[in-house]
NUDRENMI-935863 format. One record per residue (C-alpha): x, y, z; residue in one letter; residue number from 1. Coordinates in steps of 0.2 Angstrom, whole numbers. Each point is the difference from the previous one (the first is absolute). Example, Ala and Ser with C-alpha at 12.3 -4.5 7.8 and 13.67 -1.06 7.14 Angstrom:
2
NODE;62;-22;39;a;1
NODE;6;17;-3;s;2
END
This chain:
466
NODE;-310;990;581;m;1
NODE;1;18;0;f;2
NODE;-8;12;12;t;3
NODE;-19;3;0;k;4
NODE;3;18;-7;d;5
NODE;10;-7;-15;t;6
NODE;-16;-10;-6;y;7
NODE;-11;14;4;i;8
NODE;11;12;-11;r;9
NODE;1;-13;-14;r;10
NODE;-19;-2;-1;r;11
NODE;-2;19;0;a;12
NODE;10;2;-15;e;13
NODE;-8;-14;-8;l;14
NODE;-17;8;2;k;15
NODE;7;17;-6;k;16
NODE;7;-9;-16;q;17
NODE;-17;-10;-4;v;18
NODE;-11;14;6;q;19
NODE;-16;-8;0;e;20
NODE;-10;-17;1;g;21
NODE;4;-15;10;i;22
NODE;17;-9;0;i;23
NODE;0;-18;3;v;24
NODE;17;-9;5;l;25
NODE;-1;-19;3;f;26
NODE;12;-8;11;g;27
NODE;6;-18;-4;n;28
NODE;-8;-16;6;n;29
NODE;10;-16;5;e;30
NODE;5;-10;-15;a;31
NODE;-2;-19;2;p;32
NODE;15;-9;-7;a;33
NODE;-9;-18;-2;n;34
NODE;-15;0;13;y;35
NODE;-8;14;9;p;36
NODE;9;-2;17;a;37
NODE;17;-1;-9;n;38
NODE;4;18;-6;s;39
NODE;15;7;-9;y;40
NODE;10;8;13;a;41
NODE;4;13;6;p;42
NODE;-15;9;-4;f;43
NODE;3;15;-11;r;44
NODE;-12;15;1;q;45
NODE;-4;10;-16;d;46
NODE;12;14;-1;s;47
NODE;-11;15;-3;t;48
NODE;-11;-5;14;f;49
NODE;15;-1;12;l;50
NODE;6;17;-7;y;51
NODE;-17;8;5;y;52
NODE;-7;-11;14;f;53
NODE;16;-9;7;g;54
NODE;-7;-15;7;q;55
NODE;7;-18;-5;h;56
NODE;-16;-10;5;r;57
NODE;-9;-10;-14;d;58
NODE;-19;4;-4;g;59
NODE;1;19;1;l;60
NODE;-7;13;-11;v;61
NODE;3;19;1;g;62
NODE;-13;13;-6;v;63
NODE;3;18;-2;i;64
NODE;-16;10;-4;d;65
NODE;7;16;-6;i;66
NODE;-17;10;-2;d;67
NODE;-6;-4;19;n;68
NODE;18;1;7;d;69
NODE;-2;-18;7;e;70
NODE;13;-14;1;e;71
NODE;-5;-18;4;w;72
NODE;10;-16;4;l;73
NODE;-10;-15;-3;l;74
NODE;3;-18;6;g;75
NODE;-6;-14;11;d;76
NODE;6;-1;18;d;77
NODE;8;-17;4;i;78
NODE;-9;-14;11;d;79
NODE;6;-11;13;v;80
NODE;4;-13;-12;e;81
NODE;11;11;-10;d;82
NODE;9;5;16;i;83
NODE;2;-18;5;v;84
NODE;10;-3;-16;w;85
NODE;8;16;-4;m;86
NODE;1;11;16;g;87
NODE;-8;16;5;f;88
NODE;-3;13;-14;t;89
NODE;-6;18;5;p;90
NODE;-18;4;-6;s;91
NODE;-3;9;-16;v;92
NODE;-4;16;10;s;93
NODE;16;-1;9;d;94
NODE;9;-3;-16;l;95
NODE;-9;15;-8;a;96
NODE;4;12;15;a;97
NODE;19;-4;-2;e;98
NODE;-1;8;-17;v;99
NODE;-12;15;4;g;100
NODE;-16;-8;-7;v;101
NODE;-15;3;10;t;102
NODE;-13;-11;-9;k;103
NODE;-1;-19;-1;t;104
NODE;-12;-13;-6;a;105
NODE;-1;-19;-4;p;106
NODE;6;-5;-17;l;107
NODE;-18;-5;-4;s;108
NODE;-5;19;0;q;109
NODE;13;5;-14;l;110
NODE;-15;1;-12;r;111
NODE;-11;11;12;s;112
NODE;15;12;4;v;113
NODE;3;2;-19;c;114
NODE;-19;-1;-5;c;115
NODE;-1;19;-3;d;116
NODE;13;-1;-12;s;117
NODE;-7;-16;-9;v;118
NODE;-18;6;0;a;119
NODE;4;18;-7;t;120
NODE;11;8;-12;s;121
NODE;15;3;13;r;122
NODE;17;-7;-5;a;123
NODE;6;-16;8;l;124
NODE;19;0;-2;h;125
NODE;9;-17;1;f;126
NODE;17;-7;-6;l;127
NODE;3;-14;-12;p;128
NODE;-2;-16;10;p;129
NODE;13;-13;-2;y;130
NODE;-7;-14;11;r;131
NODE;-15;-10;-5;h;132
NODE;-9;0;17;d;133
NODE;2;19;-1;t;134
NODE;-8;0;-17;m;135
NODE;-15;-9;7;i;136
NODE;-2;12;14;q;137
NODE;1;14;-12;l;138
NODE;-13;-8;-12;m;139
NODE;-12;-2;15;d;140
NODE;2;18;5;l;141
NODE;-1;8;-18;t;142
NODE;-8;-13;-11;g;143
NODE;16;2;-12;i;144
NODE;6;-18;-7;h;145
NODE;19;-4;4;p;146
NODE;4;1;-18;s;147
NODE;-5;19;-1;k;148
NODE;7;5;17;q;149
NODE;17;5;-6;k;150
NODE;-7;11;-13;e;151
NODE;-13;8;12;a;152
NODE;13;4;14;a;153
NODE;1;18;4;s;154
NODE;14;8;-9;v;155
NODE;-2;15;11;k;156
NODE;3;-11;15;l;157
NODE;15;-8;-8;i;158
NODE;8;16;-4;k;159
NODE;-2;7;17;a;160
NODE;7;-16;8;v;161
NODE;15;0;-11;v;162
NODE;4;18;3;k;163
NODE;0;-3;18;q;164
NODE;9;-17;1;r;165
NODE;13;4;-13;a;166
NODE;8;13;10;t;167
NODE;8;-7;17;k;168
NODE;1;8;15;t;169
NODE;15;1;13;a;170
NODE;-8;-13;10;e;171
NODE;-4;-11;-15;e;172
NODE;18;3;-6;l;173
NODE;8;-6;17;a;174
NODE;-10;-17;-1;i;175
NODE;6;-2;-18;i;176
NODE;18;3;5;d;177
NODE;-2;-13;14;a;178
NODE;-7;-12;-12;a;179
NODE;14;3;-12;c;180
NODE;12;-5;15;d;181
NODE;-10;-16;2;v;182
NODE;3;-3;-18;g;183
NODE;18;3;3;y;184
NODE;0;-15;12;v;185
NODE;-9;-11;-12;m;186
NODE;11;3;-15;h;187
NODE;16;0;9;t;188
NODE;-6;-17;8;t;189
NODE;-2;-7;-16;a;190
NODE;18;6;-7;q;191
NODE;7;-9;15;m;192
NODE;-9;-16;-3;l;193
NODE;2;-1;-19;i;194
NODE;13;-13;-5;k;195
NODE;0;-15;-12;p;196
NODE;-11;-15;4;g;197
NODE;-11;11;12;v;198
NODE;-18;-1;-8;t;199
NODE;-10;15;-6;e;200
NODE;-14;-4;12;r;201
NODE;11;-1;15;f;202
NODE;6;17;-2;v;203
NODE;-16;9;-4;a;204
NODE;-7;-10;15;g;205
NODE;12;10;11;q;206
NODE;-3;16;-9;v;207
NODE;-19;-2;4;d;208
NODE;4;-5;17;g;209
NODE;9;17;4;i;210
NODE;-15;9;-7;a;211
NODE;-12;-10;12;r;212
NODE;12;2;15;s;213
NODE;4;18;-2;l;214
NODE;-15;7;-9;a;215
NODE;-18;-5;-4;q;216
NODE;6;-12;-14;g;217
NODE;3;3;-18;n;218
NODE;-5;14;-11;s;219
NODE;-2;-13;-14;f;220
NODE;6;-18;-4;a;221
NODE;18;-1;-1;t;222
NODE;8;-1;-17;i;223
NODE;16;-11;2;f;224
NODE;7;-9;-15;s;225
NODE;15;-4;-10;q;226
NODE;-11;4;-15;h;227
NODE;1;19;2;g;228
NODE;-7;2;-18;e;229
NODE;-17;-5;7;i;230
NODE;-8;16;7;m;231
NODE;-9;-9;14;h;232
NODE;10;-16;3;g;233
NODE;-6;-11;15;c;234
NODE;13;-8;10;p;235
NODE;2;-19;-4;s;236
NODE;8;-15;8;d;237
NODE;15;2;-13;a;238
NODE;17;1;9;p;239
NODE;10;16;-4;l;240
NODE;13;-3;-13;e;241
NODE;18;6;-1;d;242
NODE;3;13;-13;g;243
NODE;-19;5;-1;r;244
NODE;-7;17;6;l;245
NODE;-15;-1;11;v;246
NODE;-14;14;3;l;247
NODE;-9;5;16;c;248
NODE;-14;12;-1;d;249
NODE;-8;2;17;a;250
NODE;-8;11;12;g;251
NODE;-9;1;17;c;252
NODE;-15;9;6;e;253
NODE;2;9;17;l;254
NODE;-13;9;9;d;255
NODE;-11;0;-17;d;256
NODE;15;8;-11;y;257
NODE;10;-10;-12;c;258
NODE;19;-2;-6;s;259
NODE;6;-8;-16;d;260
NODE;17;-3;-5;h;261
NODE;9;-11;-12;t;262
NODE;18;-6;-1;r;263
NODE;8;-12;-13;t;264
NODE;15;-10;7;m;265
NODE;13;-12;-7;p;266
NODE;-3;-18;9;v;267
NODE;18;-2;3;n;268
NODE;3;17;6;g;269
NODE;9;5;-16;h;270
NODE;-5;9;-16;f;271
NODE;7;-7;-17;t;272
NODE;5;13;-12;q;273
NODE;-16;-2;-10;r;274
NODE;-11;1;15;q;275
NODE;10;16;5;l;276
NODE;-1;8;-16;d;277
NODE;-20;0;0;i;278
NODE;-1;3;20;y;279
NODE;10;16;-2;r;280
NODE;-13;6;-13;i;281
NODE;-15;-3;12;v;282
NODE;11;8;14;e;283
NODE;3;15;-10;e;284
NODE;-18;2;-5;c;285
NODE;-6;-3;19;h;286
NODE;12;14;6;d;287
NODE;-4;12;-15;y;288
NODE;-18;2;7;v;289
NODE;7;8;16;l;290
NODE;6;14;-12;e;291
NODE;-15;3;-11;v;292
NODE;-16;-3;11;a;293
NODE;-6;15;8;k;294
NODE;-16;10;3;p;295
NODE;-7;6;-17;g;296
NODE;8;-13;-10;v;297
NODE;-11;-13;-8;k;298
NODE;5;-18;5;y;299
NODE;-4;-5;-18;m;300
NODE;15;11;-5;d;301
NODE;11;-8;13;v;302
NODE;-5;-17;-6;h;303
NODE;5;4;-18;f;304
NODE;16;9;6;a;305
NODE;5;-16;8;v;306
NODE;-5;-10;-16;c;307
NODE;11;11;-10;r;308
NODE;15;-2;11;l;309
NODE;-3;-19;1;m;310
NODE;-1;0;-19;a;311
NODE;16;9;-1;e;312
NODE;9;-12;10;r;313
NODE;-7;-16;-8;l;314
NODE;6;8;-17;k;315
NODE;17;0;8;e;316
NODE;-1;-18;4;l;317
NODE;-7;-4;-18;g;318
NODE;-17;-5;4;l;319
NODE;-8;16;-7;m;320
NODE;4;10;-15;k;321
NODE;-6;14;-11;g;322
NODE;-7;17;5;d;323
NODE;-3;-1;18;l;324
NODE;-14;13;2;d;325
NODE;-9;-9;-15;d;326
NODE;3;-17;10;a;327
NODE;-8;6;15;v;328
NODE;-14;9;-9;r;329
NODE;-4;-16;-9;a;330
NODE;1;-10;17;g;331
NODE;15;-10;-4;a;332
NODE;6;2;18;h;333
NODE;-15;-10;5;a;334
NODE;8;-16;-5;m;335
NODE;11;3;15;f;336
NODE;-11;10;12;l;337
NODE;-19;-5;-4;p;338
NODE;-7;9;16;h;339
NODE;0;18;7;g;340
NODE;13;7;10;l;341
NODE;-11;0;16;g;342
NODE;-17;2;8;h;343
NODE;-8;9;14;m;344
NODE;3;-7;17;m;345
NODE;-8;2;18;g;346
NODE;-14;-10;8;m;347
NODE;0;-12;-16;d;348
NODE;17;-5;-7;v;349
NODE;-8;6;-16;h;350
NODE;-9;14;9;d;351
NODE;-18;3;-5;m;352
NODE;1;-11;-16;e;353
NODE;-17;-7;4;g;354
NODE;-7;18;-3;l;355
NODE;7;-1;-18;g;356
NODE;17;4;-6;q;357
NODE;-7;13;-12;i;358
NODE;-3;11;16;y;359
NODE;14;-5;10;v;360
NODE;15;0;-11;g;361
NODE;-7;12;-13;f;362
NODE;-11;15;0;d;363
NODE;-9;12;-12;d;364
NODE;17;6;-6;e;365
NODE;10;-16;-1;t;366
NODE;-9;-15;-9;r;367
NODE;6;-17;-3;p;368
NODE;6;-8;-16;n;369
NODE;-10;-17;0;l;370
NODE;5;-5;-17;e;371
NODE;19;-2;1;q;372
NODE;8;-16;8;f;373
NODE;9;4;16;g;374
NODE;-7;18;0;t;375
NODE;-18;-7;3;n;376
NODE;7;-7;17;c;377
NODE;5;18;6;l;378
NODE;-9;2;17;r;379
NODE;7;17;4;m;380
NODE;1;15;-12;g;381
NODE;-7;15;8;r;382
NODE;10;15;6;r;383
NODE;8;-2;17;l;384
NODE;-4;9;16;e;385
NODE;8;1;17;p;386
NODE;-6;-13;11;g;387
NODE;-2;-14;-14;f;388
NODE;7;-17;4;v;389
NODE;4;-11;-15;l;390
NODE;12;-13;-6;t;391
NODE;16;2;-10;d;392
NODE;1;-18;-9;e;393
NODE;9;-1;-16;p;394
NODE;4;-17;-6;g;395
NODE;8;-10;-15;i;396
NODE;-7;-16;-4;y;397
NODE;4;-13;-14;f;398
NODE;-17;-9;-3;i;399
NODE;3;-14;-13;p;400
NODE;-18;0;-6;a;401
NODE;0;19;-4;l;402
NODE;16;-2;-9;i;403
NODE;-6;-13;-11;d;404
NODE;-17;9;-3;e;405
NODE;8;17;-5;w;406
NODE;14;-9;-10;r;407
NODE;-13;-9;-10;a;408
NODE;-11;14;-3;s;409
NODE;15;12;-3;g;410
NODE;-8;13;13;h;411
NODE;15;13;4;c;412
NODE;12;-9;-11;k;413
NODE;9;16;-4;d;414
NODE;3;3;18;y;415
NODE;4;-17;7;l;416
NODE;14;-13;-3;d;417
NODE;-10;-17;0;f;418
NODE;16;-9;-3;d;419
NODE;8;6;16;r;420
NODE;-16;-1;9;l;421
NODE;0;-18;-3;e;422
NODE;15;-2;11;t;423
NODE;-8;8;15;y;424
NODE;-16;-12;0;k;425
NODE;7;-10;15;d;426
NODE;4;17;10;f;427
NODE;-16;3;9;g;428
NODE;-4;17;7;g;429
NODE;6;14;11;i;430
NODE;-11;13;10;r;431
NODE;6;12;14;i;432
NODE;-14;9;9;e;433
NODE;-2;12;14;d;434
NODE;-14;11;6;d;435
NODE;2;19;-4;l;436
NODE;-7;15;9;l;437
NODE;-2;16;-10;i;438
NODE;5;14;11;t;439
NODE;-2;19;-2;q;440
NODE;16;1;-11;d;441
NODE;4;-17;-6;g;442
NODE;-2;-18;6;c;443
NODE;7;-12;13;r;444
NODE;-1;-19;3;f;445
NODE;-10;-5;14;m;446
NODE;7;-9;15;g;447
NODE;15;3;11;s;448
NODE;11;-14;-7;k;449
NODE;4;-5;-19;r;450
NODE;-1;-18;-4;i;451
NODE;17;-4;-8;p;452
NODE;-2;1;-19;y;453
NODE;16;9;-7;h;454
NODE;10;-15;-6;p;455
NODE;15;1;10;e;456
NODE;-10;3;17;e;457
NODE;-12;-15;-5;l;458
NODE;14;-12;-4;e;459
NODE;9;6;17;e;460
NODE;-16;-2;9;f;461
NODE;-4;-18;-7;m;462
NODE;18;-6;3;n;463
NODE;1;7;18;n;464
NODE;-15;-10;7;k;465
NODE;0;-2;19;k;466
END
C-alpha cells in the first residue's frame, strides 16, 4: 500500500480526466470455491479499485462524485462472528481515512449515494465487470442487464484509467523490479530441479511454492510442460524425459504488482543441435527487442521486425522459403509464432486487459488486425512511452494440428516447406520472455538479476547444481 497522498493524487487526476458525473469502482467479493465458507484463496482485490482506493478487504465499493467533489467508500463493518473466524478488521471509516476518503456508508446505501445520477441525466461511469456477482450489483444499481453492461461501460472512464495505469511511477517500478527478482528465484529453482524422471507437476509445485513464500502468490497459473507448443500447457503427472525440452512460464505477484518470465530448458541439461538451431533464433529475436524498442516506436512495428528476423533465420534452416517480406505480410510466420510479441504488465499480468484490449494495447492511431491468424492475437501495438512495462516474449512452436491444417488447405504454401515441417512435429516449442521497461531513450529488462537463458550459461547453470 502506498501513502495516503498517492491515492488522493490518483483520484484527483481521474476526476480531472473524466470531468463530470459519478464514478463507481467495484471492489471484489469473496469467491466461493465449492461452498460459501470455502473461498478461493488468497483473496484478490480488483486492480483498478486497488489503484484508486488501496484497500484489500472484500465487499467494498468506491464512489467518486466529480460534480459535488465527494468521495465515498462503501462497505459493511464486520461483526463479532466475523472476528471469531477471521480476526480483527478495521472499520470501513478507518479504511477510508487511510486513503484520504472522508465519506463512508454501508453497502446497502450504494443506490442512494448514486441516486442523483440514476434519477437524472448525470453520467454514471463504470468499468466493464468481469465477475458475475459484480454484474448483479451493477444491475441492481443501474437496471442494466449483465449481457448489456460491457457495451454500456464508460469509454471515457476506461480511457482515463488506462492513461494513468499504463505509465508506471518510480514507486511502482521499484515493486515490479522486486517482483522480477522473485521471478528469478522461481525460475532458477525450476532449472535446478529439472532432470529426467521428475514430474512436471512436482517442479511446477516448487515454483508455485516460491511465489507463495516470497510474494503474495502467482500472477497467473504456472505453465510448465514438455509440450511447449501448447501456449498454456498445464503441468501434468508426466515424468520429464531425457532429450526433450520443457517450457516454464511463471510469475509472481508482489505488493499487487506482477512479474512474468518464460524459459525453455533441455531436460537433461544439454541442447541437441536441432534444438539449439531453433533456440538460437528465439534468443536472437528476444535480444533484438532491446535494440529497437524505445519511446515513439509502435510495438506493432517491433513485433513485425522480430517476425521478419525470425523468418529470415527459419529460411536459413529450410523451414521457410520465398520472398520474406511477402511471407510476413501473408502471415506465414504465424505458423511458428501464433501470438503477439508481448503485452502490457503491471498490477495485472495482462495489465488492464479486462478494460478491453482495444483501449490498452491499441489507441485511435494504432488499430488491431483481427482478421489475420496470429496477428489477431497481438495484444500490444501502440506507440511506446517512457514508463510503460511490457513483455518481450518471442517463441517458435511446431503445432502438429496447425501444420496439417495449413498443408491440407495450401495456406502460405509459397512460403513454407511442409515436407521439412513434418520432421519437426515432435519438437515442441520454445519461448523466452522477460519484462521490459521503456525508458526515456530506450528500454531495459526489469529485475536486478537475469534468469539464465543464453545456451552456454543455461547449460552451465543446469549442470552445476548444488
